[in-house]
Backbone as JSON, one array per atom type, in Angstrom:
{
  "sequence": "XXXXXXXXXXXXXXXXXXXXXXXXXXXXXXXXXXXXXXXXXXXXXXXXXXXXXXXXXXXXXXXXXXXXXXXXXXXXXXXXXXXXXXXXXXXXXXXXXXXXXXXXXXXXXXXXXXXXXXXXXXXXXXXXXXXXXXXXXXXXXXXXXXXXXXXXXXXXXXXXXXXXXXXXXXXXXXXXXXXXXXXXXXXXXXXXXXXXXXXXXXXXX",
  "N": [[-83.0, 6.08, 41.27], [-81.21, 3.32, 40.18], [-77.91, 3.1, 38.72], [-75.92, 1.64, 36.16], [-72.62, 1.16, 35.38], [-71.26, 1.46, 32.11], [-69.77, 0.82, 28.86], [-70.05, 2.28, 25.77], [-69.69, 1.32, 22.51], [-69.14, 2.13, 19.18], [-69.48, 0.09, 16.62], [-69.18, -1.99, 13.67], [-71.61, -4.35, 12.29], [-70.31, -6.67, 11.48], [-67.92, -6.61, 12.98], [-69.03, -6.75, 15.49], [-70.13, -9.32, 15.46], [-67.78, -10.78, 15.27], [-66.58, -10.19, 17.75], [-68.48, -11.38, 19.4], [-68.11, -14.13, 18.86], [-65.51, -14.47, 19.82], [-65.89, -13.87, 22.54], [-67.58, -15.98, 23.24], [-65.84, -18.13, 22.89], [-64.14, -17.69, 25.01], [-65.78, -17.66, 27.28], [-67.86, -19.64, 27.14], [-68.6, -23.1, 27.82], [-67.26, -24.84, 25.81], [-66.74, -27.77, 23.77], [-63.72, -29.43, 22.6], [-63.78, -29.58, 19.8], [-65.75, -27.8, 19.05], [-64.53, -25.48, 19.85], [-62.38, -25.46, 18.06], [-63.78, -25.2, 15.63], [-64.94, -22.69, 15.96], [-62.67, -21.08, 16.01], [-61.76, -21.55, 13.41], [-63.83, -20.33, 12.05], [-63.44, -17.64, 12.69], [-61.09, -17.19, 11.29], [-61.73, -17.84, 8.59], [-64.14, -16.43, 8.03], [-63.73, -13.77, 8.84], [-61.25, -13.16, 7.97], [-58.96, -13.29, 9.58], [-55.62, -13.88, 10.77], [-53.77, -16.7, 12.08], [-52.05, -15.73, 14.04], [-53.31, -13.32, 14.76], [-55.73, -14.24, 15.84], [-54.7, -15.71, 17.96], [-53.6, -13.65, 19.47], [-55.89, -12.2, 20.18], [-57.15, -14.04, 21.82], [-55.31, -14.39, 23.76], [-53.4, -16.47, 23.69], [-50.9, -18.85, 22.5], [-49.56, -19.0, 19.12], [-49.09, -21.59, 18.27], [-50.88, -22.98, 19.84], [-53.31, -22.29, 18.65], [-52.87, -23.42, 16.11], [-52.72, -26.16, 16.73], [-55.32, -26.58, 17.66], [-56.81, -26.2, 15.3], [-55.94, -28.37, 13.8], [-57.39, -30.46, 14.83], [-59.73, -30.55, 13.43], [-59.3, -32.16, 11.31], [-60.1, -34.67, 11.93], [-62.75, -37.0, 11.39], [-66.37, -36.53, 11.47], [-67.57, -38.69, 12.7], [-65.45, -39.77, 14.19], [-64.97, -37.66, 15.93], [-67.35, -37.65, 17.38], [-67.19, -40.11, 18.75], [-64.95, -39.65, 20.34], [-65.84, -37.54, 22.0], [-68.1, -38.72, 23.18], [-66.97, -40.75, 24.69], [-65.43, -39.34, 26.39], [-62.74, -38.75, 25.88], [-59.5, -37.16, 25.87], [-58.12, -34.03, 24.61], [-55.48, -34.51, 24.04], [-55.5, -37.22, 23.43], [-56.89, -37.09, 21.0], [-55.14, -35.53, 19.44], [-52.93, -37.21, 19.35], [-53.92, -39.3, 17.81], [-54.03, -38.1, 15.34], [-51.61, -38.48, 14.2], [-51.77, -40.69, 12.71], [-52.39, -41.2, 9.44], [-53.92, -42.81, 7.79], [-57.26, -43.37, 7.51], [-58.85, -45.64, 8.12], [-57.14, -47.22, 9.73], [-56.77, -45.42, 11.77], [-59.33, -45.22, 12.86], [-59.63, -47.81, 13.86], [-57.66, -47.81, 15.82], [-58.68, -45.84, 17.48], [-61.0, -47.11, 18.39], [-59.79, -49.18, 19.8], [-58.54, -47.76, 21.84], [-60.79, -46.82, 23.19], [-62.12, -49.25, 23.89], [-60.24, -50.52, 25.52], [-59.78, -48.64, 27.4], [-57.56, -46.86, 27.35], [-55.07, -44.69, 28.62], [-53.5, -41.5, 27.83], [-50.71, -41.9, 27.53], [-50.48, -44.71, 27.15], [-52.04, -44.93, 24.89], [-50.49, -43.58, 23.03], [-48.35, -45.32, 22.88], [-49.58, -47.52, 21.68], [-50.2, -46.37, 19.24], [-47.64, -45.75, 18.26], [-46.69, -48.36, 17.93], [-48.38, -49.29, 15.93], [-47.65, -47.61, 13.79], [-45.01, -48.31, 13.47], [-45.06, -50.97, 12.72], [-46.48, -51.1, 10.39], [-46.04, -49.41, 7.49], [-47.14, -46.15, 6.83], [-48.84, -45.05, 3.91], [-48.59, -42.93, 1.01], [-50.72, -41.07, -1.34], [-49.71, -41.9, -3.73], [-48.78, -44.36, -3.28], [-46.25, -44.82, -2.28], [-44.15, -45.34, 0.57], [-44.23, -43.47, 3.67], [-41.79, -43.37, 4.94], [-39.95, -43.76, 2.83], [-40.5, -41.45, 1.38], [-39.68, -39.45, 3.1], [-36.92, -39.83, 3.02], [-36.44, -39.01, 0.46], [-36.66, -36.29, 0.48], [-34.48, -34.47, 1.78], [-33.82, -31.84, 2.23], [-35.86, -29.79, 3.63], [-36.49, -27.15, 3.35], [-36.05, -26.59, 0.65], [-37.98, -28.23, -0.44], [-40.32, -27.05, 0.55], [-40.14, -24.55, -0.71], [-40.42, -25.37, -3.33], [-43.08, -26.14, -3.41], [-44.34, -23.67, -2.92], [-43.52, -22.29, -5.2], [-44.88, -23.73, -7.16], [-47.5, -23.11, -6.49], [-47.52, -20.34, -6.95], [-47.08, -20.35, -9.71], [-49.42, -21.58, -10.59], [-51.23, -19.65, -9.81], [-50.51, -17.51, -11.46], [-51.42, -18.49, -13.81], [-54.06, -18.04, -13.78], [-55.56, -19.85, -12.29], [-58.1, -20.66, -10.06], [-57.3, -21.01, -7.13], [-56.98, -21.77, -3.62], [-55.12, -21.43, -0.62], [-54.12, -22.66, 2.6], [-51.99, -22.22, 5.29], [-50.78, -23.83, 8.09], [-48.84, -23.4, 10.82], [-47.2, -25.22, 13.11], [-45.64, -26.26, 16.23], [-43.95, -28.4, 15.64], [-44.42, -28.95, 13.0], [-45.5, -28.11, 9.64], [-48.41, -27.43, 8.0], [-49.89, -27.48, 4.87], [-52.68, -26.67, 3.07], [-54.24, -27.1, 0.01], [-56.71, -25.9, -2.07], [-58.39, -26.75, -4.94], [-60.52, -25.86, -7.53], [-63.04, -27.81, -9.28], [-64.12, -26.89, -11.6], [-63.62, -24.98, -14.66], [-60.85, -22.65, -15.06], [-61.3, -19.33, -13.85], [-61.63, -16.08, -15.27], [-61.81, -13.85, -13.7], [-60.13, -14.25, -11.34], [-59.92, -15.03, -7.89], [-57.96, -13.49, -5.39], [-55.14, -15.21, -4.21], [-55.56, -16.85, -1.2], [-53.97, -16.94, 1.81], [-53.38, -18.2, 4.95], [-51.28, -17.66, 7.53]],
  "CA": [[-82.87, 5.1, 40.19], [-79.84, 2.8, 40.16], [-77.19, 3.22, 37.48], [-74.93, 0.59, 35.9], [-71.57, 1.7, 34.49], [-71.11, 0.71, 30.85], [-69.0, 1.46, 27.8], [-70.74, 2.18, 24.49], [-68.73, 1.31, 21.4], [-69.77, 2.18, 17.86], [-68.77, -0.84, 15.74], [-70.0, -2.56, 12.6], [-72.23, -5.65, 12.58], [-69.29, -7.71, 11.3], [-67.03, -6.56, 14.15], [-69.82, -7.22, 16.64], [-70.21, -10.78, 15.36], [-66.44, -11.29, 15.58], [-66.42, -10.08, 19.2], [-69.36, -12.37, 20.02], [-67.46, -15.43, 18.75], [-64.37, -14.46, 20.73], [-66.41, -13.94, 23.9], [-68.07, -17.34, 23.46], [-64.67, -18.99, 23.03], [-63.56, -17.47, 26.33], [-66.73, -17.87, 28.38], [-68.69, -20.83, 27.03], [-67.97, -24.4, 28.08], [-67.26, -25.51, 24.52], [-65.84, -28.92, 23.66], [-62.52, -29.11, 21.83], [-64.08, -29.44, 18.38], [-66.49, -26.54, 18.91], [-63.51, -24.43, 19.94], [-61.65, -25.45, 16.79], [-64.67, -24.68, 14.59], [-65.09, -21.25, 16.19], [-61.42, -20.46, 15.57], [-61.76, -21.6, 11.95], [-64.79, -19.32, 11.61], [-62.78, -16.33, 12.79], [-60.08, -17.1, 10.23], [-62.34, -17.89, 7.26], [-65.19, -15.43, 7.84], [-63.28, -12.4, 9.06], [-59.93, -12.96, 7.38], [-57.93, -13.14, 10.59], [-54.54, -14.85, 10.74], [-53.62, -17.44, 13.34], [-51.42, -14.84, 15.02], [-54.3, -12.36, 15.24], [-56.65, -14.97, 16.72], [-53.94, -16.03, 19.18], [-53.47, -12.42, 20.25], [-57.22, -11.86, 20.73], [-57.49, -15.02, 22.86], [-54.19, -14.42, 24.71], [-52.77, -17.8, 23.65], [-49.82, -18.92, 21.52], [-49.96, -19.36, 17.76], [-49.07, -23.05, 18.18], [-52.14, -23.42, 20.46], [-54.32, -22.16, 17.61], [-52.57, -24.4, 15.06], [-53.09, -27.49, 17.22], [-56.78, -26.64, 17.69], [-57.29, -26.36, 13.93], [-55.61, -29.72, 13.34], [-58.43, -31.38, 15.31], [-60.8, -30.6, 12.45], [-58.98, -33.21, 10.35], [-60.82, -35.88, 12.33], [-64.1, -37.07, 10.83], [-67.45, -36.28, 12.42], [-67.77, -39.93, 13.47], [-64.36, -39.86, 15.17], [-65.21, -36.62, 16.95], [-68.46, -38.09, 18.22], [-66.7, -41.17, 19.62], [-64.04, -39.03, 21.3], [-66.64, -36.79, 22.97], [-68.98, -39.65, 23.89], [-66.18, -41.53, 25.64], [-64.72, -38.37, 27.22], [-61.3, -38.77, 25.65], [-58.92, -35.83, 25.98], [-57.56, -33.44, 23.4], [-54.2, -35.18, 23.78], [-55.85, -38.45, 22.72], [-57.24, -36.71, 19.64], [-53.94, -35.08, 18.73], [-52.09, -38.38, 19.12], [-54.52, -40.05, 16.71], [-53.78, -37.39, 14.1], [-50.35, -38.97, 13.64], [-52.11, -41.79, 11.79], [-53.06, -40.58, 8.29], [-54.87, -43.75, 7.22], [-58.5, -43.22, 8.27], [-59.29, -46.94, 8.62], [-56.26, -47.58, 10.85], [-57.02, -44.48, 12.87], [-60.59, -45.59, 13.48], [-59.39, -49.03, 14.63], [-56.91, -47.41, 17.01], [-59.61, -45.12, 18.35], [-61.85, -48.11, 19.05], [-58.93, -49.88, 20.76], [-58.37, -46.85, 22.99], [-62.06, -46.81, 23.92], [-62.42, -50.59, 24.44], [-59.28, -50.87, 26.57], [-59.67, -47.53, 28.34], [-56.15, -46.45, 27.38], [-54.74, -43.29, 28.9], [-52.76, -40.89, 26.72], [-49.4, -42.55, 27.38], [-50.65, -46.03, 26.55], [-52.57, -44.72, 23.55], [-49.35, -43.22, 22.18], [-47.59, -46.55, 22.68], [-50.32, -48.31, 20.69], [-50.06, -45.67, 17.95], [-46.26, -45.98, 17.82], [-46.58, -49.75, 17.5], [-49.07, -49.38, 14.65], [-46.86, -46.92, 12.77], [-43.73, -49.02, 13.27], [-45.27, -52.3, 12.14], [-47.05, -50.97, 9.05], [-45.71, -48.08, 6.97], [-48.2, -45.34, 6.26], [-48.58, -44.81, 2.5], [-49.12, -41.71, 0.41], [-51.67, -41.34, -2.41], [-49.01, -42.52, -4.86], [-48.43, -45.72, -2.91], [-44.93, -44.91, -1.68], [-44.22, -45.23, 2.02], [-43.81, -42.21, 4.26], [-40.36, -43.46, 5.22], [-39.24, -43.52, 1.59], [-40.68, -40.07, 0.98], [-38.84, -38.63, 3.97], [-35.55, -39.94, 2.54], [-36.34, -38.33, -0.82], [-36.6, -34.85, 0.71], [-33.61, -34.19, 2.91], [-33.82, -30.4, 2.44], [-37.27, -29.41, 3.74], [-36.63, -25.78, 2.88], [-36.19, -26.67, -0.81], [-39.28, -28.85, -0.7], [-41.33, -26.02, 0.83], [-40.03, -23.55, -1.77], [-40.96, -25.96, -4.56], [-44.54, -26.06, -3.28], [-44.73, -22.27, -3.08], [-43.33, -21.93, -6.61], [-45.97, -24.35, -7.91], [-48.7, -22.33, -6.2], [-47.37, -19.07, -7.66], [-47.25, -20.63, -11.13], [-50.84, -21.82, -10.82], [-51.91, -18.37, -9.66], [-50.21, -16.71, -12.64], [-52.17, -19.08, -14.92], [-55.47, -17.75, -13.5], [-56.26, -20.94, -11.6], [-58.77, -20.14, -8.87], [-56.95, -21.89, -6.02], [-56.81, -21.14, -2.32], [-54.26, -22.22, 0.26], [-54.03, -22.31, 4.01], [-50.79, -22.76, 5.92], [-50.83, -23.92, 9.55], [-47.49, -23.61, 11.32], [-47.18, -25.69, 14.48], [-44.33, -26.32, 16.87], [-43.1, -29.42, 15.02], [-44.91, -29.28, 11.68], [-46.16, -27.09, 8.84], [-49.45, -28.08, 7.2], [-50.36, -26.64, 3.78], [-53.87, -27.2, 2.42], [-54.47, -26.46, -1.28], [-58.04, -26.16, -2.6], [-58.44, -26.52, -6.38], [-61.89, -26.1, -8.01], [-63.19, -28.78, -10.36], [-64.56, -26.19, -12.79], [-62.58, -24.35, -15.46], [-60.31, -21.44, -14.46], [-62.08, -18.12, -14.04], [-60.83, -14.92, -15.62], [-61.79, -13.01, -12.51], [-59.59, -15.12, -10.29], [-59.78, -14.43, -6.58], [-56.6, -13.42, -4.92], [-54.75, -16.38, -3.42], [-55.76, -16.59, 0.22], [-53.05, -17.73, 2.61], [-53.39, -17.91, 6.37], [-50.0, -18.11, 8.08]],
  "C": [[-81.42, 4.63, 40.12], [-79.22, 2.95, 38.77], [-76.15, 2.1, 37.37], [-73.87, 1.17, 34.97], [-71.42, 0.83, 33.24], [-70.28, 1.53, 29.87], [-69.72, 1.22, 26.48], [-69.71, 2.32, 23.37], [-69.49, 1.26, 20.08], [-68.97, 1.31, 16.9], [-69.74, -1.41, 14.72], [-70.6, -3.9, 13.05], [-71.22, -6.78, 12.47], [-68.36, -7.78, 12.5], [-67.75, -7.07, 15.38], [-69.92, -8.73, 16.64], [-68.87, -11.42, 15.71], [-66.21, -11.29, 17.09], [-67.25, -11.13, 19.92], [-68.73, -13.76, 20.0], [-66.3, -15.54, 19.73], [-64.83, -14.59, 22.18], [-66.92, -15.34, 24.21], [-66.91, -18.31, 23.66], [-64.09, -18.89, 24.44], [-64.5, -17.92, 27.45], [-67.49, -19.19, 28.33], [-67.89, -22.1, 27.32], [-68.04, -25.23, 26.8], [-66.37, -26.75, 24.55], [-64.71, -28.57, 22.69], [-62.8, -28.88, 20.35], [-64.91, -28.18, 18.11], [-65.52, -25.36, 18.99], [-62.77, -24.31, 18.61], [-62.49, -24.86, 15.67], [-64.85, -23.17, 14.72], [-63.84, -20.5, 15.74], [-61.35, -20.44, 14.05], [-62.7, -20.55, 11.37], [-64.19, -17.93, 11.65], [-61.8, -16.13, 11.64], [-60.74, -16.98, 8.86], [-63.32, -16.73, 7.02], [-64.67, -14.0, 7.91], [-61.85, -12.15, 8.61], [-58.81, -12.73, 8.38], [-56.85, -14.2, 10.39], [-54.52, -15.61, 12.06], [-53.02, -16.56, 14.42], [-52.42, -13.85, 15.6], [-55.3, -13.01, 16.19], [-55.97, -15.28, 18.04], [-53.84, -14.8, 20.08], [-54.79, -12.05, 20.91], [-57.6, -12.78, 21.89], [-56.4, -15.15, 23.93], [-53.6, -15.82, 24.83], [-51.66, -17.76, 22.61], [-50.36, -19.31, 20.15], [-50.0, -20.88, 17.59], [-50.34, -23.65, 18.81], [-53.25, -23.38, 19.41], [-54.12, -23.21, 16.52], [-53.0, -25.81, 15.49], [-54.6, -27.65, 17.31], [-57.33, -26.91, 16.29], [-57.02, -27.75, 13.39], [-56.69, -30.72, 13.74], [-59.55, -31.55, 14.28], [-60.5, -31.6, 11.33], [-59.67, -34.52, 10.7], [-62.23, -35.85, 11.77], [-65.14, -36.81, 11.91], [-67.72, -37.5, 13.29], [-66.7, -40.07, 14.56], [-64.55, -38.84, 16.29], [-66.29, -37.06, 17.93], [-68.01, -39.16, 19.22], [-65.81, -40.59, 20.72], [-64.82, -38.3, 22.39], [-67.5, -37.72, 23.82], [-68.22, -40.4, 24.98], [-65.25, -40.66, 26.49], [-63.2, -38.51, 27.11], [-60.78, -37.33, 25.62], [-58.45, -35.31, 24.63], [-56.23, -34.09, 23.05], [-54.42, -36.52, 23.09], [-56.09, -38.12, 21.24], [-56.02, -36.31, 18.84], [-52.99, -36.24, 18.45], [-52.61, -39.19, 17.93], [-54.23, -39.41, 15.36], [-52.45, -37.8, 13.45], [-50.59, -40.08, 12.63], [-52.94, -41.21, 10.65], [-54.12, -41.49, 7.68], [-56.13, -43.77, 8.09], [-58.96, -44.54, 8.88], [-58.46, -47.38, 9.82], [-56.52, -46.69, 12.06], [-58.31, -44.84, 13.61], [-60.44, -46.85, 14.34], [-58.64, -48.71, 15.92], [-57.81, -46.68, 18.0], [-60.51, -46.1, 19.1], [-61.06, -48.9, 20.09], [-58.75, -49.04, 22.02], [-59.62, -46.85, 23.85], [-62.29, -48.15, 24.62], [-61.51, -50.93, 25.62], [-59.08, -49.75, 27.6], [-58.26, -47.0, 28.48], [-56.01, -44.97, 27.74], [-53.88, -42.76, 27.75], [-51.43, -41.61, 26.47], [-49.52, -43.9, 26.7], [-51.23, -45.95, 25.14], [-51.43, -44.39, 22.59], [-48.47, -44.43, 21.91], [-48.25, -47.41, 21.61], [-50.18, -47.69, 19.29], [-48.65, -45.87, 17.39], [-46.1, -47.39, 17.26], [-47.23, -49.93, 16.13], [-48.24, -48.77, 13.54], [-45.56, -47.65, 12.47], [-43.9, -50.35, 12.55], [-45.86, -52.24, 10.74], [-46.83, -49.56, 8.56], [-46.95, -47.4, 6.43], [-47.86, -45.08, 4.8], [-49.2, -43.52, 2.03], [-50.1, -42.1, -0.68], [-51.02, -42.03, -3.59], [-48.55, -43.94, -4.53], [-47.07, -45.86, -2.3], [-45.02, -44.69, -0.19], [-43.74, -43.88, 2.49], [-42.32, -42.2, 4.51], [-39.55, -43.16, 3.98], [-39.34, -42.07, 1.17], [-39.82, -39.14, 1.82], [-37.39, -38.67, 3.51], [-35.36, -39.15, 1.24], [-36.22, -36.82, -0.66], [-35.78, -34.57, 1.96], [-33.61, -32.7, 3.25], [-35.28, -29.93, 2.44], [-37.51, -28.01, 3.24], [-36.83, -25.76, 1.36], [-37.54, -27.25, -1.2], [-40.4, -27.83, -0.52], [-41.33, -24.95, -0.27], [-40.61, -24.07, -3.08], [-42.49, -25.9, -4.56], [-45.02, -24.64, -3.54], [-44.58, -21.81, -4.52], [-44.46, -22.5, -7.47], [-47.27, -23.59, -7.72], [-48.67, -21.01, -6.95], [-47.6, -19.25, -9.15], [-48.72, -20.86, -11.47], [-51.63, -20.52, -10.75], [-51.71, -17.51, -10.91], [-50.96, -17.22, -13.87], [-53.67, -18.92, -14.73], [-56.25, -18.94, -12.95], [-56.82, -20.4, -10.28], [-58.51, -21.08, -7.69], [-56.8, -21.08, -4.74], [-55.91, -22.03, -1.46], [-54.4, -21.75, 1.68], [-52.79, -22.98, 4.58], [-50.96, -22.71, 7.43], [-49.43, -24.27, 10.03], [-47.57, -23.99, 12.79], [-45.77, -25.72, 15.04], [-43.4, -27.28, 16.15], [-43.54, -29.77, 13.6], [-45.4, -28.02, 10.97], [-47.14, -27.82, 7.93], [-49.96, -27.1, 6.15], [-51.53, -27.33, 3.09], [-54.12, -26.41, 1.14], [-55.85, -26.88, -1.8], [-58.09, -25.77, -4.06], [-59.85, -26.82, -6.87], [-61.92, -27.1, -9.15], [-63.56, -28.11, -11.68], [-63.38, -25.55, -13.51], [-62.09, -23.08, -14.78], [-61.17, -20.24, -14.8], [-61.18, -16.96, -14.36], [-60.7, -14.0, -14.43], [-61.36, -13.84, -11.33], [-59.46, -14.39, -8.97], [-58.32, -14.44, -6.17], [-56.31, -14.61, -4.04], [-54.83, -16.05, -1.96], [-54.86, -17.51, 1.01], [-53.12, -17.27, 4.05], [-52.14, -18.47, 6.99], [-50.13, -18.21, 9.57]]
}
Protein backbone atom coordinates (compact mmCIF):
# COMPACT_ATOMS: atom_id res chain seq x y z
CA UNK A 1 0.00 0.00 0.00
CA UNK A 2 1.52 3.34 -1.03
CA UNK A 3 2.00 6.06 1.57
CA UNK A 4 1.93 9.84 1.11
CA UNK A 5 3.90 12.00 3.55
CA UNK A 6 1.76 14.63 5.25
CA UNK A 7 1.72 16.99 8.21
CA UNK A 8 -1.34 17.04 10.48
CA UNK A 9 -1.97 20.33 12.25
CA UNK A 10 -4.60 20.85 14.92
CA UNK A 11 -6.06 24.32 14.26
CA UNK A 12 -9.37 26.09 14.73
CA UNK A 13 -11.97 26.53 11.99
CA UNK A 14 -11.19 30.26 11.92
CA UNK A 15 -7.47 29.64 11.43
CA UNK A 16 -8.23 27.06 8.76
CA UNK A 17 -10.37 29.57 6.86
CA UNK A 18 -7.61 32.17 7.15
CA UNK A 19 -5.05 29.73 5.74
CA UNK A 20 -7.43 28.83 2.88
CA UNK A 21 -7.72 32.50 1.85
CA UNK A 22 -3.95 32.93 1.96
CA UNK A 23 -3.40 29.79 -0.12
CA UNK A 24 -5.92 30.99 -2.70
CA UNK A 25 -4.17 34.36 -2.92
CA UNK A 26 -0.91 32.56 -3.66
CA UNK A 27 -2.14 29.79 -5.95
CA UNK A 28 -5.31 30.97 -7.70
CA UNK A 29 -5.23 33.08 -10.85
CA UNK A 30 -7.18 35.91 -9.24
CA UNK A 31 -7.68 39.28 -10.90
CA UNK A 32 -6.38 42.39 -9.16
CA UNK A 33 -9.71 43.25 -7.53
CA UNK A 34 -10.28 39.72 -6.25
CA UNK A 35 -6.83 39.86 -4.71
CA UNK A 36 -7.65 43.17 -3.05
CA UNK A 37 -10.97 41.84 -1.72
CA UNK A 38 -9.28 38.74 -0.30
CA UNK A 39 -6.69 40.90 1.46
CA UNK A 40 -9.47 43.11 2.86
CA UNK A 41 -11.22 39.97 4.11
CA UNK A 42 -8.11 38.89 5.99
CA UNK A 43 -7.89 42.30 7.65
CA UNK A 44 -11.58 42.76 8.48
CA UNK A 45 -12.59 39.19 9.31
CA UNK A 46 -9.53 38.00 11.18
CA UNK A 47 -8.22 41.27 12.55
CA UNK A 48 -4.87 41.12 10.80
CA UNK A 49 -2.80 44.24 10.17
CA UNK A 50 -1.35 45.14 6.79
CA UNK A 51 2.08 44.17 8.11
CA UNK A 52 0.84 40.73 9.19
CA UNK A 53 -0.81 40.08 5.81
CA UNK A 54 2.35 41.27 4.03
CA UNK A 55 4.44 38.88 6.12
CA UNK A 56 2.13 35.93 5.42
CA UNK A 57 2.24 36.63 1.67
CA UNK A 58 5.97 37.48 1.63
CA UNK A 59 5.37 40.93 0.12
CA UNK A 60 5.93 44.51 1.29
CA UNK A 61 3.43 46.50 3.34
CA UNK A 62 3.21 49.08 0.53
CA UNK A 63 2.21 46.25 -1.85
CA UNK A 64 -0.74 45.47 0.43
CA UNK A 65 -1.65 49.16 0.78
CA UNK A 66 -1.68 49.65 -2.99
CA UNK A 67 -3.87 46.56 -3.46
CA UNK A 68 -6.42 47.87 -0.95
CA UNK A 69 -6.55 51.25 -2.71
CA UNK A 70 -7.96 49.50 -5.79
CA UNK A 71 -11.20 48.90 -3.90
CA UNK A 72 -11.90 52.64 -4.09
CA UNK A 73 -12.88 52.12 -7.73
CA UNK A 74 -16.58 51.47 -8.35
CA UNK A 75 -17.86 48.08 -9.50
CA UNK A 76 -18.57 49.57 -12.94
CA UNK A 77 -15.02 50.89 -13.24
CA UNK A 78 -13.59 47.55 -12.17
CA UNK A 79 -15.67 45.75 -14.76
CA UNK A 80 -14.47 48.04 -17.55
CA UNK A 81 -10.84 47.65 -16.47
CA UNK A 82 -11.08 43.84 -16.44
CA UNK A 83 -13.13 43.62 -19.65
CA UNK A 84 -10.58 45.70 -21.55
CA UNK A 85 -7.60 43.97 -19.92
CA UNK A 86 -6.13 47.15 -18.48
CA UNK A 87 -3.28 46.74 -16.01
CA UNK A 88 -3.09 47.41 -12.29
CA UNK A 89 -0.90 50.42 -13.10
CA UNK A 90 -3.76 51.84 -15.19
CA UNK A 91 -6.11 51.39 -12.24
CA UNK A 92 -3.71 52.95 -9.75
CA UNK A 93 -3.12 55.93 -12.04
CA UNK A 94 -6.87 56.54 -12.26
CA UNK A 95 -7.08 56.67 -8.46
CA UNK A 96 -5.29 60.03 -8.59
CA UNK A 97 -8.57 61.49 -9.87
CA UNK A 98 -11.00 61.83 -6.95
CA UNK A 99 -13.95 63.10 -8.99
CA UNK A 100 -15.85 59.96 -10.06
CA UNK A 101 -17.35 61.53 -13.19
CA UNK A 102 -13.97 62.78 -14.44
CA UNK A 103 -12.37 59.46 -13.61
CA UNK A 104 -14.98 57.55 -15.58
CA UNK A 105 -14.45 59.84 -18.60
CA UNK A 106 -10.70 59.30 -18.39
CA UNK A 107 -11.19 55.55 -18.14
CA UNK A 108 -13.34 55.59 -21.27
CA UNK A 109 -10.70 57.70 -23.05
CA UNK A 110 -8.02 55.16 -22.11
CA UNK A 111 -10.17 52.34 -23.47
CA UNK A 112 -11.28 54.13 -26.67
CA UNK A 113 -7.76 55.27 -27.57
CA UNK A 114 -5.97 52.16 -26.32
CA UNK A 115 -3.62 54.22 -24.14
CA UNK A 116 -0.70 52.49 -22.48
CA UNK A 117 0.19 53.36 -18.89
CA UNK A 118 2.57 56.18 -19.81
CA UNK A 119 0.08 57.88 -22.12
CA UNK A 120 -2.74 57.31 -19.65
CA UNK A 121 -0.73 59.11 -16.98
CA UNK A 122 -0.13 62.00 -19.38
CA UNK A 123 -3.89 62.27 -19.99
CA UNK A 124 -4.53 62.17 -16.24
CA UNK A 125 -1.90 64.84 -15.57
CA UNK A 126 -3.47 67.06 -18.22
CA UNK A 127 -6.92 66.62 -16.65
CA UNK A 128 -5.66 67.45 -13.16
CA UNK A 129 -3.69 70.47 -14.36
CA UNK A 130 -6.50 72.01 -16.39
CA UNK A 131 -9.27 71.56 -13.81
CA UNK A 132 -8.64 71.67 -10.06
CA UNK A 133 -10.08 68.78 -8.12
CA UNK A 134 -12.45 70.03 -5.40
CA UNK A 135 -13.17 68.82 -1.90
CA UNK A 136 -16.63 68.32 -0.37
CA UNK A 137 -16.49 71.91 0.90
CA UNK A 138 -15.87 73.27 -2.58
CA UNK A 139 -12.29 74.43 -2.02
CA UNK A 140 -9.65 73.29 -4.47
CA UNK A 141 -7.08 70.65 -3.58
CA UNK A 142 -4.33 73.14 -4.38
CA UNK A 143 -5.71 75.64 -1.87
CA UNK A 144 -6.08 72.94 0.76
CA UNK A 145 -2.49 71.81 0.31
CA UNK A 146 -1.31 75.39 0.96
CA UNK A 147 -3.43 75.53 4.13
CA UNK A 148 -1.63 72.54 5.66
CA UNK A 149 2.10 72.98 5.39
CA UNK A 150 2.81 70.80 8.44
CA UNK A 151 1.34 67.38 7.60
CA UNK A 152 2.40 66.01 10.97
CA UNK A 153 0.25 68.61 12.76
CA UNK A 154 -2.64 67.89 10.43
CA UNK A 155 -2.37 64.15 11.09
CA UNK A 156 -2.22 64.74 14.86
CA UNK A 157 -5.32 66.94 14.66
CA UNK A 158 -7.23 64.11 13.00
CA UNK A 159 -6.09 61.60 15.63
CA UNK A 160 -7.08 63.99 18.44
CA UNK A 161 -10.55 64.39 16.91
CA UNK A 162 -10.92 60.61 16.73
CA UNK A 163 -9.82 60.19 20.35
CA UNK A 164 -12.29 62.88 21.45
CA UNK A 165 -15.13 61.15 19.60
CA UNK A 166 -14.17 57.84 21.18
CA UNK A 167 -14.20 59.36 24.67
CA UNK A 168 -17.73 60.63 23.96
CA UNK A 169 -18.92 57.04 23.32
CA UNK A 170 -19.33 57.54 19.58
CA UNK A 171 -19.31 54.14 17.89
CA UNK A 172 -16.78 54.99 15.16
CA UNK A 173 -14.22 52.85 13.38
CA UNK A 174 -11.13 53.89 11.49
CA UNK A 175 -8.73 52.28 9.07
CA UNK A 176 -5.33 53.71 8.22
CA UNK A 177 -3.53 52.63 5.03
CA UNK A 178 0.10 53.72 4.85
CA UNK A 179 1.59 53.65 1.35
CA UNK A 180 4.94 54.70 -0.03
CA UNK A 181 3.79 58.24 -0.87
CA UNK A 182 0.49 58.61 0.98
CA UNK A 183 -1.47 57.86 4.14
CA UNK A 184 -5.18 57.14 3.75
CA UNK A 185 -7.47 57.34 6.81
CA UNK A 186 -11.06 56.10 6.51
CA UNK A 187 -13.49 57.04 9.30
CA UNK A 188 -16.84 55.22 9.59
CA UNK A 189 -19.51 57.00 11.66
CA UNK A 190 -22.91 55.33 12.27
CA UNK A 191 -26.10 57.24 11.52
CA UNK A 192 -27.78 55.98 14.69
CA UNK A 193 -27.36 57.42 18.17
CA UNK A 194 -24.20 56.64 20.18
CA UNK A 195 -24.24 53.30 21.97
CA UNK A 196 -23.29 52.95 25.62
CA UNK A 197 -21.56 49.68 24.83
CA UNK A 198 -19.24 51.29 22.33
CA UNK A 199 -16.95 48.97 20.42
CA UNK A 200 -13.28 49.59 20.79
CA UNK A 201 -11.91 51.83 18.05
CA UNK A 202 -10.54 49.57 15.34
CA UNK A 203 -7.45 50.83 13.56
CA UNK A 204 -5.50 48.90 10.95
CA UNK A 205 -2.03 50.38 10.44
